[in-house]
C-alpha positions, 0 to 999 in steps of 0.5 A: 320374091315376096317381101325379100329384097331383090339383090338383082333388081338394079345392076351396078352397070350394063353393057351392050358390046355389039347390038344384034349379037348374042353373048354366050359366055361371061367370066370375072376375076376373083375380086371382080375387077375384070369382066370379059364377054365375047359376042356370037350368033348361034346360027349366023355369021357376023363380026365378033369380038372379045370385050374386057371391062373394068369393075365400073363398066368402062371398056378396057379393050376390044379384040376382034376374033377375025378380020372378016365375018365368021360363023357363030363366033365366041362360045366360051371366055375365061379369066384367071383368078388374078385378073391378068389373063383372059382367053376365048374360044369358039367357032369360025366356020361350019365346015373344014379342018380348022373350024375352031379357034383359041385366043389368049390375051393380056388383060392389061393391054389386050395383046394377043399372047397366043392364038390357034386354029383347032379342028372343031369348036372350043366347048370350054376353057379353064384358067388356073388362078395364076394363069400358069395353066389353061385347060381347053375342051373341044371335039374329041380332045382335052388340051393342057397349055402352060404359060412360058414367058409371054405366051402359052405352049401346048404341053399335053393332049388327051384324045377320046377317039369317037367321043366328045369332050364337052366340058372341063374343070381346073382347080385354082392352083391348076394341080387337078383337072376333070373332063366330061366325055360323051360317047354317041353311038348306035343302040340296038334300035337302029332308029335311035342313038344311045349315049353314054358318058365318062368322067375323067379326073387328072393330076396335073404333074410337070405340065402333063395330065396324069389320069387319076380316075376314068369313071363310066356313066350309063347316060351322057355326061353334060358338064363337070365342075370342081371345087377351088381346092380340087378336092371335090368334083361332080357332073350333071347328066342327061337324065337330070341326075348329078354325080359326085367324086372326091380324091378317095374315089381315085383308089376305089374307082367308084363315085361318092354318090349319084342323085336325083330329087324324088317327085320330079320328071327330070330331063337334061341337066346343063347346069352344075356347080360345086363348093366346099365351105370353110368347114370342109363340107361339100355342096353340089348345085344342079339345074335340070330341065323338067318334062312337061305335057300339054295338060300342064298349065302355062305357068308350070315351071320348066326347070328345077334347081336343087342343092345337095350336101355330101354327108358322111353316113358310117364309112361312106358318103351319101347325097343329102338333099338341102332344097329344090327351087322351081325355075321358070324356063329351062335351066342353062349352064349359068349355075355357079357358086362362090368358093365357100358356097355362100351363094348359088346362081342360075340362068334360064331360057329356051333357044330358038330351034327354027335356026333363024339368023335372029333368035326371035323365037327364043323364050324370055330369060331370068338371072337368079341368085339363091342363098345357099344356106337358107335355100331361098331365092334372093334375086331375080332379073328378067330379060327379053331373051334367054340367058346362058352364062352367069359368073360369081366372084370367088368371094361372092361379092360380085356377079356377072351375067349375059344374055342372048339380047346382047347385053351384059349385067354386073351386080353386087351382092349383099356382102359387097 
């Protein structure tokens, strides 16, 4: 940080909903007045809940996801931009035909407006700004829900048989959507697995999903992100690359570009965010792991965050690298940007691969904040265990992150 003021040095408030549990996802409304998390345990059972806080850190409500101990708990939470609707999904069982769950809540009261059991864990939930539409990715399916009266109705389902829908995105108005799909299949070498991916974009018309683009990728697609207006979207890939699209791709059937910064030994990229600034310029931020070997010094960074601008050259778009910044540990999905792309967030940390009920072997973690235009890190906050989520308000004024140490953190930026 050198002499730069550390924006993240002092959170406005912190909360530890349930000591001894992890927090895998955080969400915040457009104005920062509603903040939601859900508790979980990656390899264990417990009593897990969804928690809703106001902007001062006061608990508005707590809703258990079950009336008994369940497996793993909340994997993802979402809040509508207007702060009226919250949703949570995850897993409650290691096996069986109803492993996953989806709950939707009224933010004002905590009332459960909709609840469903699903065949597998919910991987991601997106809500439109008004809460009218909700997109849910789980197993081999992408589901579209529509708010009707005081509940939600399943209005369309896309099924990718034999493939995994691991991520989804929805525009603020709920009129455009995208999904990341992975195909796990045997390769020519029987001892290995080959993974390919697809990026599928949709128009949302009359409460149905209409395919606008189905683009195959030769490596696994990890996560997808979309600008608030739905005009620009992209995905992070298993090889650390990123790929970008806009509405012109619907006719051409091609991507705008695929990119990886030179000089890095990239591995999987879990983090991605996209934004369009007030001038209409499109940016994509990607957090990728780095391959390391035994000869690397202990202080060598394990990841990199890079930012790309989509630049017009002649009659086509090209990736223009703006900056790269090292990340101490492995970058996680906490890469986000506000609507105008003023700030870029990131999180890091390595999980416990021993499958211990307590994540004692996890690395420490960090929350990061970057000034997008300057390419400068302006905030860093260290925690004792890895950090997965970090959200930023639409106006860029507030940040809400959470950690495997069970604590949630809320900050304001310099613009607040």
